[in-house]
N, C-alpha and C positions, 0 to 999 in steps of 0.2 A: 339732467335735472330740468323739469319744466319751469318755465318762467312764471313768476307770480303775477297777480293782477296789477301790482304796483311797479313792475319792472318798466323802467323808462324806455321809450322807443328810441332806436338808434338814430343819430342825426346823420343824414346823408352828407358825404364829404362835399366840400365846395369844389366847383368845377370851373375851369377856365372857359372863356368864350368859345374856344375851339372844341371843348368837350360838352358844351351845353346839350342836354337831351330834350328832344321834342317827341311827344307821343301823339298818335292819331288813333282813335277808336272809330272804326268805320262800321256802322250798324246798317247792314244791307238787308235785302229781302231774303237772300239765301244764307249768308254767313255774317258773323261778327268777328272782326279782326282788329288786333292791336299791333301796330308797328311803331317801334321806337328808333329814332334816327339820332346820330351823334354829330354835333357840330353844325355850323352854318356854311355848308359847302354846296357847290354846284350839284354834286352827286354825293350826298352824305352817306356814310356807312350805316348799314342797318344793324343795330345792336340786338334787337329782339323782334320776332315776328311769330304770331300765333293766331290760329283761326279756329272758331267754333261754328259748326253748322247748326244754326238756330231755326232756320226755315220760317222766319216771321211772315214772309210773303205767302206761304202756303195757306195759312189760315185766312189771310186777307183775300186771296183769290177765291177761296171756297165760301166764305161767309161775310167778308167785308170787315172782319176784325181780327186782331192778333189773338191767337188761341191762348188759353191758360197755360198749356204745355210750352208753347213758344215763349211766352212771357217769363216763365220760370227758368228756362234754359238761358234766355238773354240776361236775366237778372244775375244769375250765377256767374256767367261769363264776364259781364261788365264789372261785377264786384271783384272778381279775381284780377282783371286787368287794371282796375283803379288802384288796388293794393300793390300790385307789382310796380306800377309807375311811382307810387309813393316811396316804396323801398329802394327803387333805382335812383331816386332823386330827380325824376323828370321835371324839367323846369317849366315846360309848356305842354299842357295836355288839352287836346281838342277832341270832343266826341261829336260826330255828325251822324244823322240818320237820313236815309233816302226814301225810296218809293213806298216801301211797306208801311213804315211809320207815318209817312206823309198822308197816305190814303186810308189808313185804318180808322174805323169809327170809334175805337177806344184808344186813340192816340194819346189824348190828354191823360188818361189813367195810366198808360204805360210810362209816359214821361214823369208823372208824379211819383210813381212807385220807384223808378230808378233814382230819382232825386232824393227820396227819403232813405232808401236803403244803401245807396252808393255815394251819395253826396255829389253827384255829377249833374251839371246842366247840359242836356243834350240839345244840340242845334239841329233842327229839322230844316234841311235845305230844299229849296224849290227845284222843280224839274229843270228850269233854265239854269240855275246855279250849278246843279249836278252836271249838266251838259258842259258848261264852261270849264269846270274843274277837270272833267275827264279829258277835254281837249288840251288844256294846259299841261296835263300829265303827259300826253303824247308829245307835245312840243318840248317838254322837259327832256324826254328821252330821245327825240328825233327832231332837233331844232329846224331842220330844213323841210319838214313834212309839209306837203301840199296836196290836199285832197279832202276826204270826208272821214271823220272819226265816227265810229259806231260803238257806243258803250252799252252792252247788253247786260242788264242786271236781272234779278229775280222778278222785279215788279215793273220795270220800264225799259225802254230803249231810247237812248239819246243819240241824235244825229247832229253833227256839228261840222260846218265847213271851216277848214283851216288853211291859211296861206300867209306868207310873209311874216311868219312868227306870231300871228295873231288869230283870234277866233272871229268868225263872221256869222253867217246865218246858223240858227240852231233850232231844234224842235225836240220835245220830249213826248214820246208815244207810250201809251199804257199797254205795251206788249212785251213784258219781261218773260224770262225763260219759264217761270212757274205758270204764268198764264198761258203760254204757248203749249206747255205740256197738258194743261187742263183742257184746252180746246182740241188738241190733237186726239185726245181720247174719244172725241165725238166723231172722228173720221177725218181722212186726209182732205176731203173737200171743204169741211168746216174750217180746217186750219188754213188752207189756201185762201179762202174767202176772208177770213179774219185778218190775215197779213195784208192782203191786197187793199182792204178797206182802210187799215191803219196807215199804210204807206201813201195812200192818196192825199194825205195831209201834208206831205213833204212838197211844198210848192216850189222850192228852189232846187229841185233835183238836178236841173240842167247845169247848175253852177259846178257840180262835181263830176260832170260827164267826162270820161276819159282820164280821170285822176285815180290815184291809189285809194283804197279803202282800208282804214286802220282799225283793226279788230281789238276792242277792249272788253274785258269781262271774262270770268272764269269759264263759262260755257263755250265761248268762241276760242279761247286759248286751248281748251281741251280738244276742239276740232282741229286746230293746228297741230297739236301733239299727236292726234290720231293720224293725220296726214303724214307726219314724220315717220310714224310706225309703218304705215302702209307702203311708203316709198323707201323704207330702210335708210332714212337720212342719218348720216354718221355723227352729226353734232346735235345733241339734245338741248339746244338753247332756243327757247321759243321767241324771245324778244327780237323783233325785226325779221322773223322767219317769213319769207315771201312765197306766195303761191299764185298761180295763174287764175283768171276768172273762171275757167272751166272746172277748177278744183271744187267749187261749191256744189256743182251738180254731182261730182263723184262722191263727195262727202254725204250728200243726201242718200245716195244709193247704198253707201257703205253702212251707215248707221241703221238703215232699215233692213239690211240683209244680215248683218253680223248679230250673233247671239249676245245677249246681255252679259253672260259669263265671259265671253271673249273680249267684249269691250272693257270689262273690269280688269282684264289682264294687261291692258295697254299701259306702258310705263307713264307715270306722272299724271294719269287721269284718275281723279278721286271717284270712288264708287258712288258717292252721293251726286256726282255730276252726270252719270250715265243716263238717267231718265230724261234729262233736259236736252240731250244731244240731238234727237230727231227734230224737235221743234226749232232748235237753234240753227240746225243745218238748213232747214226749209227757209227760215227767215234770212239767213246769210245769202242764200241763192236769190231770193226775191229782192233784197235790198241792193245787191251788187248788180243785178240785171236792170233794176230801175235807174240806178246811178250810171250804168255803163262803165263800171270800174275797170281800170287798166290792170290792176293786180290787187291781191289781198295781202296785207301786212299785219302780222300779229304784234301786239304791243303788251309788254308786261307792265307798262306804266299806265296809270289811269287816275281815278279820283284822288286817292291818297297822295300820290306824287304831285298832282295838280294843286292840292291844298298847300302842300309844303313849298312848291315852287313859287306860288303866288306871294309868299311872305318874304322871299329872298330880296336883298337889295339889288338895284338895277345892275351894278357892276358885276355881281356874282351871276345874275341871270344871263348876262351877256357872254359869259365864258363858254368855251366849247366843252361840253360835258365829258367827252372822251379824253381830251388833252388834260383837263383838270383832274380827272380820276387817275390817269396814268402818272401825272406829276405827284399826286399824293401817295400813290402806291410806290413809286420810285423813292420817295423820301422815307417811307416806312421800311422798305426792304433793302434799299441799296446802301453801299458803303460810301459812295460819293454822290450825294443827291444833285449837286450842281452840274454833274457831268452830262446830264441829258441835253441841256441846252447848248453846252460847249461842243458836244459831239455833233449836234445838228448844224451848228455854224461851221465846224471844222470840215464837214463833207459837203456843204452847200455848193452847188454848181457841178458836182462830180457826176450827177445822174441826169443832166439835162439832155433833151427836153423832158420836163417833169410836170405832170398835171398838179393842180392844187390839191386834189384828193390824195395823190401819192405823196406829196410833200407833207401833208398833214399826218398821214399814217407813218411815214418815216420819222417824223418828230415823236410820235407815240412810241415807236420802237426804240428811239434814243433814250426817252425818259424811262423805259423799262429795261434798259440794257444791263442792269446789274441786279435784277430781282431774284436771280436763282443762285447767287454766290454762296448762300448758307447751306445749300443742298450738298450731298456727297458729290465729289468731282465727277464720278462716273454717271451721275443722273441729273446733272445740272441742265443739260439740253432738254431732257424730257420734262423737267420741272418748269422750264421756261415755256414750253409748248402748252402745258396745262394752264399756266397763267394767261396765255394769249387766247386759247380756245374757250376756256371755262370761266374766265374772270367775269365779275359782275359789271361788265362794260355796257355803256349805252352809246347811241349814235355810231354804231358800227355794224356793217352787214356781215353775212356769213363768209363771203369771199375775202373781206377785209380781215376778219379774224384769222383766216387761213394764211393770208399774207403776213400778218403780224407774227403768227406762229413760225412761219418759215424763216423770217428775219431773226427772231430770237433763237431758234434752233441752230442756225448757222453761227450766230454770235457766240453761243456757248459750245461750239465745236461739234455739233451734230453731223452725222454722216449723211451724204446725199442718197446712200443706199438703204438707210434705215426705213423700216415699215411705216413710220410716222409720215415720211415724205409721200408715200403712196396714198395715205389717208388724206393729206392736204390736197392732192390732185383730184380728189372727189369733191372738193369744196371750192376750188378756184382754178382758173385756167393756167396753163404752163407758163405763159409769158409773164403774167402777174407774179407768180411764185418766183420766177427767175429774178425779176427786179427786186423783190423783197429779200431774196437770198443774198444778193449783192450788198444790200444795206447791212445785212448781218455780218458779212465778211469784212466790210469796212469798220463796223463797230468792234469786231474781234481784233482787227489790227490796232485800232485806237486804244482799246483796253490794254493791250500788251505794251504798246509804245509808251503810254502815259503812266502805267502803274498806279493810277489813281491820283496823279498830280495834274492840276489844271495847267501848270506852266508848260509842260511838254506839248500839249495841244496848242496852246497860244503861240508858241514859238516854232510851230511846224506848219507845213502846208501840204495838202494832198490834192492833186489835180491831174487832168489829162492834158498831154501835149503831143499832138499828132498821134502816133501809134504807141505812145508810152504812158504809163501811169507813174507819176513822179511824186515822191515823198521828199520834202526838204526839211532840214533842221538847221538852226543857227549853230555857229561853232561851239558855243558853250554847252549845247545839248546834243551834240553830234554823237557822243558816246552812248546815247540811248539806243542807237541803231545796232542792236545785237543780232545774233543768228535767228532767234525766234521771230523778231520783228521782220527780218528779211524774208523768212518763209511765209509769214502771213501777208506781207506786201505782194509777194509773188503769187500766192494763192488767189488774192483778189484780182490782180492783174490778169491772170490766166482766165478767170471766170468772166472778165470783161473783154477778153480776147485782145489784150494789150501786153506789152513788155514792161517789166518793172525797172524803175530807175530810182536811185537814191542820190541826193545832192546836199552838200553843205553850203549854205548861202548866208 
């Protein structure tokens, strides 16, 4: 039965602070997107994500104004997004517009129409603010990033120097992907001259010389995905996918030689992005040559994540995003959430000498060491690998994902002869995978020894003594050393090229 006009609207349920929903409507030159985040976390879970290709910048590039068609598509999309946020009970909703609306001659009419029809006040941010938020987004996903961020939108390119967790020099250039495509149609020389003239304004280019270049924006992410396709990269995760400087030149050749229908068949590249790829590739080559970039790194984080990160309290900003996300996932999926930190302490010192990066990743493995227990016993190891390789993690490189997968695969009893192990060897070197495998075997031992009780780990000790791997228990807990525990201790010892010893002390 249809609801009558007098049917009261449902009242959204009250949410705890941890469940507070934050929505961001990003009105860009190419697309309009709504993302809804849950909670005030270092890496908040995404509850909803939807994009509409409105192409507002296409009209601005052609005539200086937002076209009537683009305005109608935008109004429909924003009305839908606003209503969804109302029904979801979104606590904070922020709508921001970038280059297309900023530069359009009919910008005021556009904003007025959206205000009247959707009840939303849209914030038009400056090019400098757009650059800052894009850089903050990269820092949110890669806290140690040191180089230059390039955020390529439909209407503009923002370049920002980042170092020491902060933003430094920045510039906004009117050379977005839509403008590049329009100039490209005049011929390759016109495009090259257009890009060269715009980049001449980057007076601080020497500051980024020899540093990584962080690629933000849909067109540049599409180029990274194209490179994955061309190189048959086995892990389709674009965030922190790294390429050599020479890659830019290869991509220019690829997008000019490949047929449009072939480009549209590349996984994860939207058909609407394909026309912008040639111009985006030429610009990427020109920018990285001017900066003398050491490598190209794709970032899935940008403006929206920067807007969100900017509002977080300092103590949450200071958290390691990978460790924080792994802790939250362990608490959601594990039986014994506190075990991650206890396991970490229990095996500390066992793998010395150990780099800070390895210690951090081992901590993440400990926090995720129980995430697959709900799966069928025959498939827990595979489930754990899926979590490691395909989880929505940030601040983790491809080889670190492989190491995490190796550790969790071993933790859940995976065989070293399984085809998954061969896949991991395509992503990380053998020695790194061996270290991670040892972490997993230690976790497997600790899981069986403790049975989920913190006391068993608190009253035991695992350490190396000469050529022995020694496990000790106090007299009260000595009976925990059963046959299965003995086998797992021996398995770890053999992998470490040691003999196993058990002692009651």
